[in-house]
N, C-alpha and C positions, 0 to 999 in steps of 0.2 A: 564580755557581754554576751547575754544570752541570744542564741540564734535559733530561731523557729520558722523563719519565712525568708524569701528573697528580699523584702522589705528590711529585714534586718541585716542582712548582707549590704545593702546600699547605705546603710547607717555605718557600716565597718568600713565599708571603702571610702566613705566622706571622711571618716577620722584618719585615715591612714594615708591616702593619696595627697601629694599636693595639689592644690586647686585646679591648675592648668589640666591634669589627667582627670580629676573628677568629674569636672565640668565638661570635657571633652566627650565622655562616654555616657553622662548623664543628661547632656543638653541636646535640644533639636533646633529646627529652622524657625526663622522669624519670632513670632509671639509664642511658639510651641504648642498651639492650640490641638495641632493633630497629635502631638506626644501625649498630651494629657487625654484626647479621646481616645487613643489605642487601648489606654487601661481601662478608663471608665466604661466606655461602650462595651467592652468584653465583659465588665463585672456586672453590667446590667442583664446580661443574658441570663434568664430564668430556666431553669431545668424541671423537668417533672421527676418528683420524689416517688419512688416504687417501693413496695417492702414485702416481706415474707417471700421472698424468691431464694431459691438456693444459690447463694453466691460462693459456696465453699470451694470452686474450682476457677476461681477468677483468675484470667490470664491477660497481662499486658502488652504480651508481645505482638510483633507485627512482622511483615515482610514488605520490602520496598526495594524495586531494582534489583532483585535477586539477592538481597542482603537481609539478615535477620537481625532486628531491631529488638532489644529488651523491652522498649516501650516506644510509642511514635514521636519519639524527640530527637532532633540533631541539634548539635552546635552551630550556630551561624558564624559566616565568617565575620570577624571584627577587626578592623587595621589596628595596628599598634597594640596588640594584646600582650605582646612581650614588654609593654611598659608597665604593665600592671602587676606583674610579679616577675621574679628572676626566671627567664626563658619560659615567659608565660605561656606562648602557644606549646610547648612542649608539656608542660604541668596539666594544662586545660586538655589536650589530647589522651594524655594518659587515664585522666578521670573519665573522659566519655568512653575510651577502649574499655577499661576495666568494668564499666556499667553495660556495656553492650550496644552503645549507639555511636552514630557517626560525629567526628569532628571535622569541621569545614576550615581549612586554611585560607586566609586572606591574601590576595595579592601583595597587600602592603603590610605583611606581617614583619615583626622583627625577626623572628627566626625563619629559615628559609626551608623549601621543602625537604632539602636533603638532610635537614637536622631534625625534624619533626616525624618524618615517616621511619626512622629506624627504632624510634621510641616506643611505637606502639604495633599491634598485632593484627589488627583489621585493616582494611583498606581506609586511606584518608580520601575525604573529598577535598577539592580544590575549587576556589573561587577566581573568576577573572572579570576585569573589566575590558570594555573596548578603548583602546587607547591609540593615540595618533601612532605611536611608535610600534608599527605592526610586527617588526624584527623582534622586540621584547616579548610581544605576545607569542610568537613562534617558538621562541627560545624556552619560555615559560610553560609552554604546552608541552613541548618537547620533554623538559625536564619532569613535569608532573605525569606524563605517561610512564617515562622511563621508570620513576621510583613507586608505579604501581597504583596511583590515585585512580579510585574508582568510578568516581561521579562529578562532572564538571558543572559547577554552578555560576551561571553566566549573569552577572549584574548589568541591567538595562535603565535602571533610573536615576543614573549619574552621569549624564553627558557633560554637566556642569556642576560644579560643587555647591551646595546649598549655602544659603545666606544664616549662619550660625553665630549669632551675636554674642553669646556667651564665650566663644573662643577669643574674641577680641578683647575682651574684659579679663578673661582668666589669665592670658599670657600665652597660651596655644599657639595665637598668631597676633599679629598687630604691632604697634610700636615697642621697640626694645625687648621683643619676647624673649629672647635668649637670656637675657638678663634678669628678667622677671621669674622666669622658670628655674634658673638657679637660686635666686634670693628663697623662692618658695621652699625649694628643697632643702635647704638649710634646716626649716622648722618641721621637718618630718624625716627625722633621722632613721626610722624603721625602714621606710622606703627608700631613703638615701643609700643606706647601707648594703641592703639586699638587692636593690634594683639599680639604683645610681651607680653604686660602685663594683657590686660583683654579678651584675645582670649585664653586662656589656658582652659583646658590641649593641650599641644603641641605634643601628642602621635598619633599613629596609632589606632584610636580607635576600628576599628573591629579586628585586631590582640591583642590588649590589652586585651580587654574583654576575648578573648579565652586563653591567656597566663595567665591573673589573674594578671598582673602587667604591669606598663606603659612601652609601646615600643616607645620611643622617636624618635626625628630627629636624633639624633647622632647614633642610632641604625638602621636607615632606609636602607643606602646604604648596610651596613654588612647583615642585614636580607635578603634583597633582594638577594643580590649575592650568600647566601648560600643555598637558598631555590628555586630558580628558577630551574626548571628541565628540562635539555637538552635531557632526554630521552622521552619527550612527543611523542605520536603517536596519531592516531585516536582511538586505543584501549583503551586507557586512558581516553576517554571522554564518552564512553559507559555507565559507571556506573553512571555518572552526567546525561545524557540523560534518564536513567530509573528512577533516583530519582526525576529530576526538571518535574514536570508535565505541566508548563507554556511553552510560546515560547522560543526556545533557539537559539542564533544568534552567529555566529563564527566570530569574530571580527581579521582581519590581513590578509585577502585574496589579493592577487596580480597576482594571475596565474589562467587561466580557469581549469586546470587539477584540483587544489585544490579547485576551486569553485564546480566542478562535485563531487568532494570527498565528499564535505559539503552536496551536496543533496543525495548521496547515504548513507551519514551518518545518515540522516533524520532530519537535521538541519531545522528550520523554516527561517533563514535567515543568510546573511552573511554581513559583512561590509568589502568593498574594501577600503583598508588602509594601509599604510606602517609605522604607529605609528607616524604620523606627521614629518616623517623625522628623528625619533628619534633611530631608529635602525640599519638598513643596509643603508649605503649611497651609492647611485649609482644604486639603482632600480628604476623603474618605478615610475613616480608620479601617484598619483591615478586617475587624469584626464586621463593619457594616459593608465593606466590599465582598466579603467571601460569599455569602449566599448567591446572589445573581451571577457570579462567575462559576460557583459549583452547577447551578441550574444549567448555565450555557455548555460546560465542557466535561462535566463530572462524566468519567467512564471513557472518554477520548484521552485523557491525560491525567497524568498524577498530580494531585492539588497538595501543595505544601503551604505553609503561611507561618509569617512571623509578624511582630511588630505588637507589644502588649501584652504579651504572655507572661506572667510572674509566677504561676503554679500550676500544679497538676489538675485543678479544676478548672482552669482556663484552657489547657489542653483539651479536656473532655469537652467543653463548649465550642471549641473550635473544630472538633470531630463532628460534633452533632450538627454543625452548621455546613458541613460537607467537606472538610478537610481530610486528605488521607494521613497526613503527617504534619507535625510543627516544627518550627526552629525556634530556639531561644539566643539571646545576645546578650542584651544589658545584664541580664538575672546572672549568668554564669559569670561575666567579668567581674560584677560586684562581688560576687562569692571569690573569685581567684583573688582579688585585691586584697581581700580581708584573710583569707587563709589558704591560699594556694592551692595546690592540687587537692589537698583534704577538703578546703572548701568547696570545690566545683563537685566532689565526690559526695558530701553531704547534701549539696543543693538538689542533685540527682536523685538521691535517696527520697528527700522529702518530695520531689515532684511525684515519684512513684507511689510513695505512700498516700499522697493527696488524690492521685489517679484512682486509687484503689477505694479510697472513701467514696468519691464521686461516683465509680462505676457501681459500687455495692449498692448506694443509695438511689440509683437509677436503673438499677436492676439490668446492668451489662455484664455479661459474665466474660466477653471477649470484645476485642476492638471492633469487629464487624458490627457488634449488637449498638455501637454507639451511632445513631442515625437521628433524622429530624424528629422522630417519634419522642426523643428523650426531652424535645423543647415543649414548654408549656405552649398551650393553643395560642396566647397571644405572640409569643415569639414565632409560632409557625405561620400565623398570619403576616407578621411583620416580614418575614422572609419573602414570604409569597409577593406581597407588596413591592419589594425591592427587586423583583425580577420583572 
């Protein structure tokens, strides 16, 4: 098939993956309205086209937390990435490393920290949840620090798992799930051979290392359900802030008051995010939430954003609305499932080319030029109304 966008990679992933895996990455919570609006609201943001400016020295690079990025994009933490390609976290991390952007390893990755870090040259980011098992949290933080992970991304919008209807229907969870997953795999021989057979072990690598035994896919939903902590509050993060001496980013902020709390807490950054529409349906899309948050804390804390970003044009839109950097999740997993490391590398090249087109036609020669002035007047008025 011809690949020219993240949408093409989504179709490639749909063809190659057993349904339980495709719908796990593709789906959202409840009726998936927030999932849909993440994409549509962002696509509706209009930019001002400007012409006849000298764009011959256009530069997409930027710095964040003392690191140089080739473009303002990082790969988001995605659980079970190693089920989408053979040792998928390693392949995705290599592609990000070669492109000069960060890869963020999920707590619930297939490949553990100790497998991914040696495969890349730049520092890896690590994502953590607040779990009831505080000893595990201490253990994995110590391992991340020892491995040289530079930035901690702390996800706070998952005190309980979201209601994801597709997972029950697809076989990721629900009655006879293991048998359903096995039967599906038979009909997807490319995945069954490359990942199912030669991509083992299929366990939660970071958790298995701590437990001293394999914690596999069959334990995944149960483990998370039993260990997410609904009692989480800002005080529970204090010991982590003291322990982690690198940049700490709070992921899952949708309200300006929570953003202000993150500043008071002493976080270095936030990720404006609704977990890709996978937690609470009906909340604001990230594109709708971002302007008010930027107005409240811009300059006091670094603002990252994810959910709904599908191309380099979307990156420019998010920066124009106040973000310092963006993160992508589904888009890179679709590419990984389709063509492995080469797919992720190609997707990142597409993002950069799309950014260059958008920057050229908005007359932004460098990342710092991408401001609210790039939005058409109606969008500026909309941003002001949301404040």
